[in-house]
C-alpha positions in Angstrom: 0.2 -0.1 0.2 2.8 2.3 0.9 4.5 1.8 -2.3 1.5 2.4 -4.4 1.4 5.8 -2.6 5.1 6.5 -3.4 4.6 5.8 -7.1 1.5 7.5 -7.3 3.3 10.6 -5.5 6.4 10.4 -7.6 3.9 10.4 -10.8 2.3 13.5 -9.8 5.2 15.1 -9.5 7.0 14.0 -12.6 3.4 15.4 -14.5 4.2 18.8 -12.9 7.2 19.1 -13.6 6.5 17.8 -17.5 3.5 20.7 -17.8 5.3 23.7 -15.8 9.0 23.3 -17.4 7.5 23.9 -21.0 5.2 26.4 -20.0 8.2 28.5 -18.7 10.1 28.1 -21.5 7.6 29.2 -23.8 7.1 32.4 -21.6 10.6 33.4 -21.9 10.0 32.6 -25.8 7.6 35.5 -25.8 4.8 33.6 -26.5 3.0 35.6 -24.0 3.7 39.3 -25.0 1.6 41.9 -24.4 -0.6 42.7 -27.1 -0.9 46.3 -27.7 -3.6 45.5 -30.7 -5.9 47.6 -31.4 -7.2 51.7 -31.9 -6.2 53.8 -28.9 -7.1 57.6 -27.8 -5.1 59.7 -26.1 -6.7 60.7 -22.5 -5.1 64.0 -21.9 -6.4 63.9 -18.4 -4.5 61.1 -17.6 -1.5 62.3 -19.0 1.1 64.4 -18.3 2.4 66.4 -21.0 4.7 68.7 -19.3 8.3 68.9 -20.5 10.2 70.7 -23.2 10.3 68.2 -26.0 12.0 70.1 -28.9 9.7 69.8 -32.4 13.1 70.1 -33.9 13.7 66.7 -32.8 10.3 65.4 -32.3 8.7 66.3 -35.9 5.7 66.0 -36.9 4.2 62.4 -36.7 6.3 61.2 -34.0 4.7 58.9 -31.2 5.3 61.2 -29.0 3.0 63.9 -30.1 0.3 61.2 -31.1 -3.6 61.8 -30.2 -4.5 58.5 -31.7 -2.7 55.1 -32.6 -4.0 52.0 -34.6 -1.6 49.1 -33.8 -1.4 45.8 -35.5 0.8 43.1 -34.1 2.9 40.3 -36.0 4.9 37.6 -35.0 8.2 40.1 -34.6 7.1 43.4 -35.1 4.4 46.2 -34.5 3.4 48.2 -36.9 2.2 51.5 -35.0 0.3 54.0 -37.2 -0.1 57.7 -35.6 -1.9 60.7 -35.8 -0.3 63.6 -34.1 -0.2 67.3 -33.9 1.2 70.3 -32.4 1.0 74.1 -32.4 3.4 74.2 -34.9 1.8 72.0 -37.6 -1.5 70.6 -38.7 -2.3 66.9 -37.7 -0.1 64.5 -39.1 -0.1 60.6 -40.1 2.8 58.6 -40.3 3.1 54.5 -40.1 6.4 53.2 -38.2 7.4 49.4 -37.8 8.5 47.8 -34.7 10.9 45.3 -35.6 11.8 43.0 -32.0 15.6 41.9 -33.6 17.6 43.9 -31.4 19.0 45.7 -34.7 18.4 49.9 -35.1 16.5 51.4 -37.6 17.0 54.7 -39.3 14.3 57.1 -39.7 15.0 60.2 -42.1 13.3 63.3 -42.4 13.9 66.5 -45.4 16.5 63.7 -46.8 18.9 63.5 -43.3 18.6 60.7 -41.2 17.1 61.8 -37.9 16.4 58.9 -35.8 17.9 55.0 -34.9 15.6 53.2 -32.8 15.4 49.7 -31.0 12.6 48.0 -30.0 12.7 45.2 -27.5 10.4 43.2 -24.6 11.5 43.1 -21.0 11.9 39.3 -20.0 8.5 38.8 -19.0 7.0 39.5 -22.4 4.6 42.3 -20.6 6.6 45.7 -21.4 7.9 47.0 -24.6 10.9 49.1 -24.7 11.9 51.6 -27.6 15.1 53.3 -27.3 16.1 56.2 -30.2 18.6 58.4 -30.7 17.3 61.5 -32.1 19.5 63.9 -34.0 18.6 67.6 -36.0 21.8 66.6 -38.2 23.0 64.1 -40.2 24.2 60.6 -39.1 27.3 60.6 -37.5 27.3 63.1 -35.2 26.2 62.7 -31.3 22.4 62.7 -31.3 20.8 65.8 -30.0 18.5 63.5 -27.5 18.2 59.9 -26.5 15.0 59.0 -26.0 13.4 55.6 -23.9 10.0 54.8 -24.1 8.4 52.2 -21.9 4.9 50.8 -22.8 2.5 48.9 -20.4 -1.5 48.0 -20.5 -3.0 49.1 -17.7 -6.4 48.9 -16.5 -6.9 45.5 -17.5 -5.7 46.1 -20.6 -8.1 49.1 -21.4 -5.3 51.6 -21.5 -1.7 51.8 -22.5 0.8 54.0 -20.5 3.9 55.1 -22.5 6.7 56.9 -20.3 9.0 58.9 -22.6 12.2 59.9 -21.0 13.9 62.5 -23.3 17.3 63.9 -21.4 16.2 65.5 -18.4 11.7 65.6 -19.7 9.4 63.0 -19.2 6.1 62.4 -20.6 3.7 60.0 -19.3 0.9 59.4 -22.1 -2.3 57.4 -21.3 -4.1 55.7 -24.4 -7.5 54.4 -23.9 -8.6 51.8 -26.0 -11.4 52.9 -28.4 
């Protein structure tokens, strides 16, 4: 009788290990990454829009000034369609692809390289981090501004929080799902 209990206990422990360890491995491989897909609108009352974000660096169509975002998720990248505005220009639309391969991506404006970015997921797959070097002049010179964006779902997935750190300035943006 005691032998049967030991065998049964051992089988239960082995079965738990067979289920647990592959599940953990899948999480580390990004199987459970946050899904930012959907249409989102800036909630100005929940956002902190303070700071001296220079428009010459954050040009029209930049995510930092976006009022709306439409995000689509694919296996290794996201597409982000934004509509931005500022007192200096009319609403501008832009599409951007955030690729999670660790390589820098370059964006140009007026024929000059202006922005080099990398996107990555946190280890737990719940946070997206975008690091950018933004320059007013051509590539090869030191960037004018280093920017770090930290994206998280909040409010049970009904909102996205984006914290934008640019030099000494911080913007906390909240977008509600439409």
